[in-house]
NUSEDO-69648 format. One record per residue (C-alpha): residue number from 1; residue in one letter; x, y, z. Coordinates in pm, 1 decimal, padded with zeros to 6 digits, always signed. Each point is the difference from the previous one (the first is absolute). Example, Ala and Ser with C-alpha at 12.3 -4.5 7.8 and 13.67 -1.06 7.14 Angstrom:
2
> 1/a/+01230.0/-00450.0/+00780.0
> 2/s/+00137.0/+00344.0/-00066.0
***
This chain:
323
> 1/m/-01990.2/-02605.4/+00447.6
> 2/g/-00230.1/+00148.6/-00265.8
> 3/l/-00063.6/+00316.3/+00203.2
> 4/k/+00370.7/+00046.9/+00066.4
> 5/v/+00078.4/-00026.0/-00370.4
> 6/l/-00265.5/+00261.6/-00075.0
> 7/l/+00142.2/+00227.8/+00269.8
> 8/a/+00359.0/-00047.7/-00115.9
> 9/f/-00018.8/+00259.8/-00278.5
> 10/p/-00154.4/+00288.0/+00199.7
> 11/c/+00221.6/-00080.1/+00299.3
> 12/a/+00308.8/+00015.0/-00222.5
> 13/v/-00093.1/+00304.1/-00209.4
> 14/i/-00208.5/+00243.9/+00203.6
> 15/p/+00241.9/+00059.6/+00291.6
> 16/m/+00291.5/+00057.5/-00238.6
> 17/l/-00194.1/+00259.7/-00198.3
> 18/l/-00102.8/+00173.0/+00321.0
> 19/f/+00360.7/+00006.6/+00122.8
> 20/l/+00112.4/+00144.7/-00331.8
> 21/y/-00275.2/+00262.4/+00009.1
> 22/v/+00118.5/+00112.1/+00343.4
> 23/v/+00361.7/+00024.6/-00117.5
> 24/r/-00099.2/+00210.1/-00300.0
> 25/r/-00214.4/+00229.6/+00214.3
> 26/l/+00291.6/+00059.3/+00235.6
> 27/d/+00199.7/+00137.7/-00293.3
> 28/k/-00196.8/+00323.6/+00025.3
> 29/y/+00230.9/+00240.7/-00184.8
> 30/d/+00052.0/-00197.1/-00320.2
> 31/p/-00241.8/-00298.0/-00035.0
> 32/e/+00139.1/-00252.3/-00245.3
> 33/p/-00189.4/-00077.5/-00323.2
> 34/l/-00242.2/-00289.3/+00036.6
> 35/w/+00116.5/-00157.6/-00324.0
> 36/l/+00359.5/-00010.8/+00124.1
> 37/m/-00097.9/-00145.4/+00336.1
> 38/t/-00210.9/-00258.8/-00182.1
> 39/f/+00297.4/-00088.9/-00217.9
> 40/h/+00217.2/-00065.8/+00308.2
> 41/f/-00278.8/-00192.2/+00173.1
> 42/l/-00052.5/-00228.0/-00300.2
> 43/w/+00373.7/-00052.0/-00041.7
> 44/g/+00014.0/-00131.7/+00353.8
> 45/a/-00316.3/-00208.0/-00037.4
> 46/i/+00077.3/-00153.2/-00339.3
> 47/i/+00362.4/+00032.1/-00111.0
> 48/a/+00173.8/-00031.6/+00337.2
> 49/v/-00227.9/-00270.9/+00139.3
> 50/s/+00014.7/-00208.6/-00317.6
> 51/g/+00377.8/+00025.0/-00018.5
> 52/a/+00037.0/-00081.6/+00369.7
> 53/a/-00226.7/-00304.2/-00026.1
> 54/l/+00200.7/-00131.7/-00294.5
> 55/l/+00345.0/+00060.2/+00149.0
> 56/n/-00085.9/-00104.6/+00355.9
> 57/g/-00159.7/-00316.7/-00134.3
> 58/q/+00308.4/-00075.5/-00207.3
> 59/i/+00229.4/+00045.8/+00299.6
> 60/q/-00211.7/-00234.0/+00212.2
> 61/n/+00013.6/-00255.3/-00281.6
> 62/w/+00379.8/+00024.9/-00005.2
> 63/f/+00008.0/-00044.0/+00377.5
> 64/g/-00240.7/-00294.2/-00020.0
> 65/v/-00251.1/+00161.6/+00237.6
> 66/s/-00276.5/+00090.3/-00243.6
> 67/g/-00343.5/-00049.9/+00153.1
> 68/m/+00140.4/-00050.2/+00349.5
> 69/s/-00123.9/+00191.8/+00303.5
> 70/l/+00176.1/+00101.9/+00319.8
> 71/s/-00314.6/-00090.0/+00192.3
> 72/n/+00069.9/-00366.4/-00082.0
> 73/t/+00159.0/-00131.0/+00320.4
> 74/a/+00129.0/-00307.1/-00186.2
> 75/l/+00209.0/+00211.7/-00236.8
> 76/a/+00365.6/-00108.4/+00001.4
> 77/a/+00245.7/+00242.5/+00162.6
> 78/d/+00203.4/+00058.3/-00318.1
> 79/k/-00315.8/+00068.8/-00202.6
> 80/r/-00122.7/+00238.1/+00269.3
> 81/v/+00324.9/+00197.2/-00019.7
> 82/l/-00015.9/+00020.2/-00379.5
> 83/l/-00365.4/+00107.5/+00014.4
> 84/v/+00080.0/+00274.9/+00251.3
> 85/i/+00289.4/+00120.4/-00217.2
> 86/s/-00220.5/+00017.7/-00308.3
> 87/m/-00287.1/+00172.3/+00180.5
> 88/a/+00176.6/+00226.5/+00247.1
> 89/f/+00313.2/+00102.9/-00189.0
> 90/l/-00015.4/-00063.0/-00373.7
> 91/g/-00369.8/+00081.7/-00039.5
> 92/p/+00033.0/+00355.7/+00137.9
> 93/i/+00292.4/+00075.1/-00230.8
> 94/i/-00196.5/-00111.4/-00304.6
> 95/e/-00319.9/+00177.3/+00101.7
> 96/e/+00163.0/+00330.5/+00091.2
> 97/l/+00201.1/+00010.1/-00321.9
> 98/l/-00313.4/-00070.1/-00202.6
> 99/k/-00199.8/+00265.8/+00182.6
> 100/a/+00287.0/+00246.7/-00034.3
> 101/s/+00033.8/-00066.2/-00373.7
> 102/v/-00296.9/+00225.8/-00077.8
> 103/f/+00205.2/+00301.2/+00105.7
> 104/g/+00232.3/-00061.4/-00290.6
> 105/i/-00292.8/+00141.4/-00197.6
> 106/s/-00167.4/+00243.2/+00235.7
> 107/v/+00307.7/+00195.9/+00114.3
> 108/g/+00012.2/+00135.2/-00353.3
> 109/i/-00349.1/+00144.2/+00036.5
> 110/r/-00007.6/+00365.7/+00097.7
> 111/e/-00252.8/-00055.4/+00282.1
> 112/f/+00261.8/-00194.0/+00199.9
> 113/n/+00213.0/+00264.7/+00165.2
> 114/n/+00028.4/-00034.3/+00379.5
> 115/v/-00016.4/-00226.0/+00306.3
> 116/t/-00375.8/+00033.4/+00038.8
> 117/d/-00053.3/-00115.9/-00357.4
> 118/g/+00222.5/-00299.5/+00069.1
> 119/i/-00201.4/-00097.7/+00306.2
> 120/v/-00330.9/+00036.4/-00184.9
> 121/y/+00107.0/-00198.1/-00307.6
> 122/g/+00184.3/-00255.9/+00212.7
> 123/s/-00317.6/-00052.8/+00200.8
> 124/a/-00195.3/-00050.5/-00321.3
> 125/v/+00238.9/-00273.1/-00116.3
> 126/g/+00002.6/-00167.7/+00340.4
> 127/f/-00376.5/+00005.6/+00043.9
> 128/g/-00042.3/-00133.1/-00353.1
> 129/f/+00235.1/-00288.4/+00075.1
> 130/a/-00177.9/-00070.3/+00330.1
> 131/t/-00340.6/+00001.0/-00170.7
> 132/a/+00087.2/-00281.1/-00238.7
> 133/e/+00203.5/-00194.5/+00254.9
> 134/n/-00272.0/+00024.7/+00265.2
> 135/l/-00264.4/-00112.0/-00245.2
> 136/v/+00197.8/-00318.1/-00068.7
> 137/y/+00055.6/-00065.8/+00370.7
> 138/f/-00362.9/+00063.5/+00091.5
> 139/i/-00127.4/-00240.9/-00267.0
> 140/q/+00260.9/-00268.2/+00073.2
> 141/n/-00086.4/+00001.4/+00370.8
> 142/a/-00377.4/+00023.6/-00041.7
> 143/a/-00035.7/-00371.2/+00078.9
> 144/a/+00157.9/+00039.0/+00343.2
> 145/d/-00240.6/-00065.4/+00284.8
> 146/e/+00141.0/+00284.4/+00207.8
> 147/g/+00251.5/+00281.3/-00018.1
> 148/w/-00124.3/+00152.3/-00324.8
> 149/v/-00114.8/+00324.9/+00161.9
> 150/q/+00331.9/+00032.5/+00182.8
> 151/l/+00179.7/-00056.3/-00331.4
> 152/v/-00199.5/+00280.4/-00162.7
> 153/i/+00072.4/+00235.9/+00289.2
> 154/y/+00374.5/-00051.0/+00023.9
> 155/r/+00057.1/-00005.0/-00375.7
> 156/t/-00211.1/+00314.5/-00044.3
> 157/f/+00142.2/+00207.2/+00283.8
> 158/f/+00354.5/-00135.4/+00017.0
> 159/t/+00114.8/-00186.3/-00312.2
> 160/a/-00159.9/+00256.7/-00231.1
> 161/i/+00137.3/+00291.3/+00201.5
> 162/m/+00345.0/-00163.7/-00010.1
> 163/h/-00017.8/-00022.9/-00380.9
> 164/a/-00102.5/+00365.2/-00025.8
> 165/i/+00270.5/+00119.9/+00238.4
> 166/s/+00280.5/-00201.3/-00159.4
> 167/s/-00083.8/+00134.1/-00346.3
> 168/s/-00041.3/+00350.2/+00143.0
> 169/v/+00343.8/-00012.8/+00162.6
> 170/f/+00160.1/-00077.4/-00334.1
> 171/a/-00198.8/+00261.0/-00192.5
> 172/a/+00050.4/+00264.1/+00271.4
> 173/f/+00377.7/-00019.2/-00049.0
> 174/l/-00049.8/+00045.4/-00373.5
> 175/g/-00226.8/+00297.0/+00071.3
> 176/f/+00259.6/+00149.0/+00233.2
> 177/g/+00264.0/-00037.3/-00269.2
> 178/r/-00221.8/+00174.4/-00254.2
> 179/w/-00084.8/+00279.9/+00245.7
> 180/r/+00356.2/+00054.3/+00119.1
> 181/y/+00207.3/-00062.0/-00311.2
> 182/g/-00234.6/+00024.1/-00299.1
> 183/d/+00135.9/-00323.3/-00142.4
> 184/i/-00027.8/-00305.0/+00225.2
> 185/p/+00347.6/-00120.4/+00107.8
> 186/t/+00055.5/-00374.1/-00036.6
> 187/r/+00076.9/-00025.8/+00370.4
> 188/m/-00361.4/+00093.6/+00080.1
> 189/v/-00113.1/-00323.9/-00163.8
> 190/f/+00226.4/-00192.7/+00237.2
> 191/y/-00099.2/+00209.6/+00302.5
> 192/g/-00365.4/-00071.3/-00072.9
> 193/i/-00003.2/-00365.6/-00101.4
> 194/v/+00208.4/-00129.0/+00295.2
> 195/p/-00235.5/+00112.6/+00281.0
> 196/a/-00301.0/-00100.8/-00210.6
> 197/i/+00132.6/-00354.0/-00034.8
> 198/l/+00110.3/-00019.3/+00364.6
> 199/l/-00344.5/+00106.2/+00123.9
> 200/h/-00163.9/-00259.8/-00222.0
> 201/m/+00247.4/-00267.2/+00110.6
> 202/g/-00059.5/+00082.9/+00365.2
> 203/w/-00377.2/-00033.0/-00035.9
> 204/n/+00020.0/-00325.5/-00195.7
> 205/y/+00254.1/-00146.9/+00239.7
> 206/f/-00206.5/+00075.9/+00308.7
> 207/m/-00311.5/-00138.6/-00168.9
> 208/t/+00176.9/-00325.6/-00094.2
> 209/s/+00234.8/-00051.2/+00295.5
> 210/t/-00249.1/-00181.8/+00223.4
> 211/s/-00201.3/-00313.8/-00061.4
> 212/s/-00321.9/+00189.1/+00073.2
> 213/g/+00085.8/+00265.7/-00257.5
> 214/v/-00048.8/+00279.2/+00256.8
> 215/n/+00284.1/+00206.1/+00140.5
> 216/y/-00106.2/+00331.7/+00145.6
> 217/m/+00338.8/+00155.0/-00073.9
> 218/g/-00121.3/+00021.1/-00360.4
> 219/f/-00290.6/+00218.7/+00105.3
> 220/v/+00233.0/+00216.0/+00209.2
> 221/l/+00233.7/+00038.7/-00299.4
> 222/v/-00282.4/+00118.5/-00225.7
> 223/l/-00129.5/+00242.8/+00264.3
> 224/i/+00347.6/+00150.9/+00037.8
> 225/a/+00038.8/+00028.2/-00379.3
> 226/f/-00346.7/+00155.2/-00028.1
> 227/s/+00084.4/+00259.6/+00265.6
> 228/a/+00325.9/+00084.2/-00176.8
> 229/m/-00179.2/+00038.1/-00333.4
> 230/c/-00263.1/+00228.7/+00155.1
> 231/y/+00282.0/+00214.3/+00140.2
> 232/a/+00175.0/+00011.5/-00337.8
> 233/f/-00325.3/+00095.2/-00172.4
> 234/s/-00069.1/+00281.8/+00247.2
> 235/r/+00354.6/+00133.7/-00041.2
> 236/s/-00034.8/-00012.8/-00375.8
> 237/m/-00326.7/+00192.7/+00018.6
> 238/k/+00169.6/+00259.3/+00220.5
> 239/y/+00274.6/+00050.8/-00258.5
> 240/e/-00262.8/+00021.6/-00273.5
> 241/h/-00170.6/+00273.7/+00200.8
> 242/i/+00325.2/+00195.9/+00022.2
> 243/s/+00081.2/-00051.9/-00368.4
> 244/i/-00344.6/+00105.5/-00118.8
> 245/r/+00021.6/+00316.4/+00206.9
> 246/e/+00344.1/+00081.5/-00141.3
> 247/e/-00109.0/-00058.9/-00359.9
> 248/l/-00314.9/+00209.5/+00036.5
> 249/a/+00196.6/+00276.5/+00169.1
> 250/a/+00227.9/+00005.4/-00305.6
> 251/e/-00306.2/+00016.0/-00226.2
> 252/a/-00141.8/+00288.4/+00203.2
> 253/k/+00334.4/+00183.7/-00010.6
> 254/a/-00002.5/-00034.3/-00378.4
> 255/g/-00348.7/+00150.7/-00007.6
> 256/n/-00170.8/-00314.3/-00128.8
> 257/i/-00232.9/-00047.4/+00297.1
> 258/p/-00123.2/+00218.4/+00287.0
> 259/d/+00181.5/-00028.1/+00333.3
> 260/s/-00322.5/-00127.1/+00156.7
> 261/y/+00027.2/-00319.9/-00205.4
> 262/i/+00322.3/-00112.1/+00170.6
> 263/d/-00177.1/-00147.7/+00302.3
> 264/l/-00315.2/-00104.7/-00184.3
> 265/p/+00085.8/-00375.3/-00040.7
> 266/f/+00040.1/-00036.0/+00377.3
> 267/r/-00331.4/+00149.9/+00112.9
> 268/n/-00348.8/-00139.2/+00032.2
> 269/h/-00190.2/+00108.3/-00309.3
> 270/e/-00339.2/+00161.9/+00050.4
> 271/t/-00106.8/+00002.9/-00365.8
> 272/a/+00048.8/-00213.3/-00309.7
> 273/e/+00178.4/+00291.5/-00166.9
> 274/e/+00249.0/+00023.0/+00283.0
> 275/y/+00065.0/-00374.7/-00016.9
> 276/l/+00052.4/+00016.0/-00378.4
> 277/i/+00253.0/+00281.4/+00026.5
> 278/a/+00180.9/-00178.6/+00282.1
> 279/l/+00020.6/-00316.2/-00210.6
> 280/i/+00139.6/+00188.4/-00299.3
> 281/c/+00252.4/+00173.3/+00225.8
> 282/s/+00120.5/-00337.9/+00126.2
> 283/q/+00025.6/-00125.7/-00358.0
> 284/l/+00198.0/+00309.9/-00093.2
> 285/a/+00242.2/-00051.4/+00288.7
> 286/f/+00056.5/-00367.1/-00081.9
> 287/e/+00042.6/+00076.9/-00369.5
> 288/r/+00277.0/+00245.9/+00086.6
> 289/i/+00172.4/-00277.2/+00196.8
> 290/t/-00050.9/-00249.9/-00281.6
> 291/n/+00136.6/+00250.0/-00251.2
> 292/r/+00332.6/+00010.4/+00182.3
> 293/q/+00019.9/-00380.1/+00004.9
> 294/l/-00043.8/-00040.0/-00374.7
> 295/r/+00298.7/-00054.9/-00226.3
> 296/t/-00108.1/-00018.9/-00364.7
> 297/p/-00091.2/+00315.3/-00199.3
> 298/h/-00332.5/-00157.0/-00103.5
> 299/q/-00101.2/-00066.8/+00361.4
> 300/i/+00105.7/+00346.3/+00111.8
> 301/e/-00189.4/+00164.7/-00285.9
> 302/r/-00312.1/-00196.0/+00087.2
> 303/s/+00034.1/+00093.6/+00367.1
> 304/n/+00042.3/+00367.6/-00087.4
> 305/k/-00327.3/-00016.5/-00192.8
> 306/v/-00170.6/-00159.3/+00300.0
> 307/l/+00132.4/+00276.1/+00227.4
> 308/l/-00124.4/+00267.7/-00239.7
> 309/a/-00343.4/-00163.4/-00024.0
> 310/l/-00033.2/-00021.1/+00379.6
> 311/r/+00095.5/+00365.7/+00041.3
> 312/q/-00246.9/+00106.9/-00265.6
> 313/k/-00271.4/-00211.7/+00158.0
> 314/l/+00053.6/+00165.9/+00336.3
> 315/k/-00015.1/+00344.0/-00159.4
> 316/s/-00320.9/-00089.5/-00184.0
> 317/l/-00180.8/-00088.1/+00323.1
> 318/p/-00171.5/+00276.6/+00198.6
> 319/p/+00214.0/+00112.9/+00293.8
> 320/l/-00097.5/-00117.5/+00343.4
> 321/p/-00156.0/+00257.6/+00231.2
> 322/s/+00230.4/+00141.9/+00262.3
> 323/s/-00030.8/-00177.2/+00334.8
***
C-alpha cells in the first residue's frame, strides 16, 4: 500500500501534463499562453473538482447512498438504482457545468478566438479535473490487493481523455461562435454543453452498469469521441491555415510585408530568423482576426496598437534571403 500511495501523485500528474503538452504542441500556428493554459488546468483541478465533490456528496446524502459502492453485491436494489442515478446521470451534469464555468471568464480574453483555442483550453480544464480526481481514486484504492494498475491505466487513458474531450466539445462550440459571429450566440452554449454531458453520462453509465464495473462499450464510446475530436481539430487547423494565408495576403497587398512571407508559417524553417519571422506573421494574422471580433473602442484601439507593433517589428528585422 505504501508504494502505491507514493506512486499515486506521479501517476495522476505526469501523464496529464504530457497529454496537455502534446495538445499545445499540435496548435502550431498560434500556441496558447502558458499562463492561460495553467489557469484553465487549475480551475479544473481545484475549483471544478472541489465543487463536484461537495455537490455530488450532497446528492448522495439526499438519496441515502453516501459511502455505498456498486461493487457491494449485498446492496439493495433500490439503493443501487439511486446510486447509479447519482453517479451516471446527475454527476456528469454537475461536473460538466462546473468545468464549463471557467469559460464564463476566459471567453472574454482576447486569446480565445476559434475552435482550436476551444479544444486546447477545454483539454486543459479536463486534464486538470482528471488529475485531481485520479489522485483521489489512486490513493483510495491503494489498499486493494489487485487491480490498482488496471485502475491507473483505464483512468489515465480513458476517464481522463473523456474529461478532456467533453470539456473540449463545449469550448469548441464557443470557439466556433467567436470565429464565425464575433460574439458568441447563446445557442452555442446549448450546442456545446449537451453533447459534453451526454458523453460523460454515457461513460459513467457504462462504467457503473455492471456489477464488475467493466463494460467495454464505455471504452468504445471514448475511442469514437476521441476520433471525432481529432477530426475536428484537424479541420480547425486546416481552416486556420486558410485564414492565415488570406490575412497575410491582405497584409502583403497593403505593402506591410513581402509576398514571400505569405507562405512562411507553413514551411519548415531552416534558421532561427526564419522561424521568428514566421511566428510574428502568424501573430499578425491572428491579431487581424481578433481585431474584427472586438466590440469596445478600448479593445479595438489596443488591438490596432498590437497590429502596428507587429508590422514595425517585421520591418525592423533583416529580410530573409531569396530562396
